[in-house]
Short mmCIF file of the C-alpha atoms (twelve columns), coordinates in Angstrom:
data_MODEL
# 
_entry.id   MODEL 
# 
loop_
_atom_site.group_PDB 
_atom_site.id 
_atom_site.type_symbol 
_atom_site.label_atom_id 
_atom_site.label_alt_id 
_atom_site.label_comp_id 
_atom_site.label_asym_id 
_atom_site.label_seq_id 
_atom_site.Cartn_x 
_atom_site.Cartn_y 
_atom_site.Cartn_z 
_atom_site.pdbx_PDB_model_num 
ATOM 1   C CA . UNK A 1   0.000   0.000   0.000  1 
ATOM 2   C CA . UNK A 2   1.318   3.408   -0.904 1 
ATOM 3   C CA . UNK A 3   1.555   5.988   1.862  1 
ATOM 4   C CA . UNK A 4   -0.766  8.257   -0.147 1 
ATOM 5   C CA . UNK A 5   -3.533  5.697   0.379  1 
ATOM 6   C CA . UNK A 6   -3.186  5.744   4.169  1 
ATOM 7   C CA . UNK A 7   -5.654  7.812   6.165  1 
ATOM 8   C CA . UNK A 8   -3.767  10.388  8.208  1 
ATOM 9   C CA . UNK A 9   -6.637  10.695  10.685 1 
ATOM 10  C CA . UNK A 10  -6.757  6.899   10.991 1 
ATOM 11  C CA . UNK A 11  -3.023  6.784   11.600 1 
ATOM 12  C CA . UNK A 12  -3.331  9.531   14.225 1 
ATOM 13  C CA . UNK A 13  -6.119  7.645   15.999 1 
ATOM 14  C CA . UNK A 14  -4.008  4.494   16.136 1 
ATOM 15  C CA . UNK A 15  -1.000  6.457   17.442 1 
ATOM 16  C CA . UNK A 16  -3.176  7.837   20.255 1 
ATOM 17  C CA . UNK A 17  -4.426  4.343   21.083 1 
ATOM 18  C CA . UNK A 18  -0.856  3.016   21.200 1 
ATOM 19  C CA . UNK A 19  0.360   5.969   23.305 1 
ATOM 20  C CA . UNK A 20  -2.052  4.959   26.072 1 
ATOM 21  C CA . UNK A 21  -0.269  1.603   26.504 1 
ATOM 22  C CA . UNK A 22  0.894   1.244   30.094 1 
ATOM 23  C CA . UNK A 23  -1.373  3.982   31.467 1 
ATOM 24  C CA . UNK A 24  -4.585  2.018   31.993 1 
ATOM 25  C CA . UNK A 25  -4.923  2.918   35.674 1 
ATOM 26  C CA . UNK A 26  -3.318  6.353   35.736 1 
ATOM 27  C CA . UNK A 27  -4.216  7.711   32.297 1 
ATOM 28  C CA . UNK A 28  -2.583  10.403  30.209 1 
ATOM 29  C CA . UNK A 29  -3.542  13.994  29.510 1 
ATOM 30  C CA . UNK A 30  -4.312  15.260  26.045 1 
ATOM 31  C CA . UNK A 31  -1.123  17.324  26.186 1 
ATOM 32  C CA . UNK A 32  1.020   14.363  27.229 1 
ATOM 33  C CA . UNK A 33  -0.344  12.299  24.344 1 
ATOM 34  C CA . UNK A 34  0.219   15.187  21.913 1 
ATOM 35  C CA . UNK A 35  3.881   15.426  22.956 1 
ATOM 36  C CA . UNK A 36  4.370   11.659  22.771 1 
ATOM 37  C CA . UNK A 37  3.099   11.372  19.206 1 
ATOM 38  C CA . UNK A 38  4.176   14.820  17.995 1 
ATOM 39  C CA . UNK A 39  0.646   15.994  17.167 1 
ATOM 40  C CA . UNK A 40  -1.332  19.084  18.069 1 
ATOM 41  C CA . UNK A 41  -3.634  18.867  21.101 1 
ATOM 42  C CA . UNK A 42  -6.585  19.685  18.814 1 
ATOM 43  C CA . UNK A 43  -5.861  16.680  16.612 1 
ATOM 44  C CA . UNK A 44  -5.379  14.476  19.677 1 
ATOM 45  C CA . UNK A 45  -8.755  15.652  21.005 1 
ATOM 46  C CA . UNK A 46  -10.414 14.623  17.740 1 
ATOM 47  C CA . UNK A 47  -8.724  11.222  17.860 1 
ATOM 48  C CA . UNK A 48  -9.729  10.729  21.501 1 
ATOM 49  C CA . UNK A 49  -13.326 11.639  20.680 1 
ATOM 50  C CA . UNK A 50  -13.381 8.954   17.983 1 
ATOM 51  C CA . UNK A 51  -11.832 6.365   20.301 1 
ATOM 52  C CA . UNK A 52  -14.294 7.227   23.082 1 
ATOM 53  C CA . UNK A 53  -17.219 7.031   20.656 1 
ATOM 54  C CA . UNK A 54  -16.018 3.584   19.544 1 
ATOM 55  C CA . UNK A 55  -15.662 2.433   23.149 1 
ATOM 56  C CA . UNK A 56  -11.895 1.918   23.097 1 
ATOM 57  C CA . UNK A 57  -10.894 4.821   25.371 1 
ATOM 58  C CA . UNK A 58  -12.444 6.365   28.466 1 
ATOM 59  C CA . UNK A 59  -11.959 9.612   30.326 1 
ATOM 60  C CA . UNK A 60  -11.042 8.773   33.911 1 
ATOM 61  C CA . UNK A 61  -12.403 10.584  36.958 1 
ATOM 62  C CA . UNK A 62  -9.094  12.457  37.171 1 
ATOM 63  C CA . UNK A 63  -9.717  13.898  33.676 1 
ATOM 64  C CA . UNK A 64  -7.021  11.799  32.023 1 
ATOM 65  C CA . UNK A 65  -7.534  9.262   29.241 1 
ATOM 66  C CA . UNK A 66  -6.992  5.499   29.330 1 
ATOM 67  C CA . UNK A 67  -7.904  2.305   27.504 1 
ATOM 68  C CA . UNK A 68  -11.481 1.233   28.167 1 
ATOM 69  C CA . UNK A 69  -12.690 -2.113  29.486 1 
ATOM 70  C CA . UNK A 70  -13.646 -3.006  25.903 1 
ATOM 71  C CA . UNK A 71  -10.063 -2.396  24.748 1 
ATOM 72  C CA . UNK A 72  -8.732  -4.480  27.624 1 
ATOM 73  C CA . UNK A 73  -11.177 -7.253  26.717 1 
ATOM 74  C CA . UNK A 74  -9.680  -7.318  23.218 1 
ATOM 75  C CA . UNK A 75  -6.202  -7.670  24.715 1 
ATOM 76  C CA . UNK A 76  -7.394  -10.376 27.105 1 
ATOM 77  C CA . UNK A 77  -9.112  -12.304 24.297 1 
ATOM 78  C CA . UNK A 78  -5.838  -12.251 22.373 1 
ATOM 79  C CA . UNK A 79  -3.897  -13.541 25.399 1 
ATOM 80  C CA . UNK A 80  -6.443  -16.344 25.944 1 
ATOM 81  C CA . UNK A 81  -6.281  -17.318 22.264 1 
ATOM 82  C CA . UNK A 82  -2.472  -17.460 22.325 1 
ATOM 83  C CA . UNK A 83  -2.526  -19.590 25.487 1 
ATOM 84  C CA . UNK A 84  -4.961  -22.039 23.870 1 
ATOM 85  C CA . UNK A 85  -2.785  -22.281 20.783 1 
ATOM 86  C CA . UNK A 86  0.321   -22.855 22.921 1 
ATOM 87  C CA . UNK A 87  -1.534  -25.602 24.806 1 
ATOM 88  C CA . UNK A 88  -2.430  -27.290 21.507 1 
ATOM 89  C CA . UNK A 89  1.174   -27.117 20.324 1 
ATOM 90  C CA . UNK A 90  2.366   -28.590 23.622 1 
ATOM 91  C CA . UNK A 91  -0.155  -31.420 23.320 1 
ATOM 92  C CA . UNK A 92  0.941   -32.209 19.746 1 
ATOM 93  C CA . UNK A 93  4.601   -32.164 20.791 1 
ATOM 94  C CA . UNK A 94  3.828   -34.554 23.665 1 
ATOM 95  C CA . UNK A 95  2.081   -36.939 21.241 1 
ATOM 96  C CA . UNK A 96  5.044   -36.776 18.879 1 
ATOM 97  C CA . UNK A 97  7.459   -37.447 21.701 1 
ATOM 98  C CA . UNK A 98  5.352   -40.310 23.075 1 
ATOM 99  C CA . UNK A 99  5.067   -41.826 19.589 1 
ATOM 100 C CA . UNK A 100 8.797   -41.731 19.013 1 
ATOM 101 C CA . UNK A 101 9.376   -43.902 22.111 1 
ATOM 102 C CA . UNK A 102 7.123   -46.674 20.815 1 
# 
């Protein structure tokens, strides 16, 4: 894909989402996010509004922004899926090992 086909607002939204990593409990201010991703606070506000509307970010009681429960559920679903796949691989490897002894 050519860079001219990439949505700049979409890219900005994803940068904001990634900037919040590690701040789930404490949150980040609009200004902190803007500095982290080298964007204007106005553009960060627009991105945050989109992420809030889509349920991926929340505004905490302290006024800062963090990943929402829905975003954390996505991350947890990924972790569960990976664990299941690792368990299946382990089981297959055990069968292979057991079969090679026979």
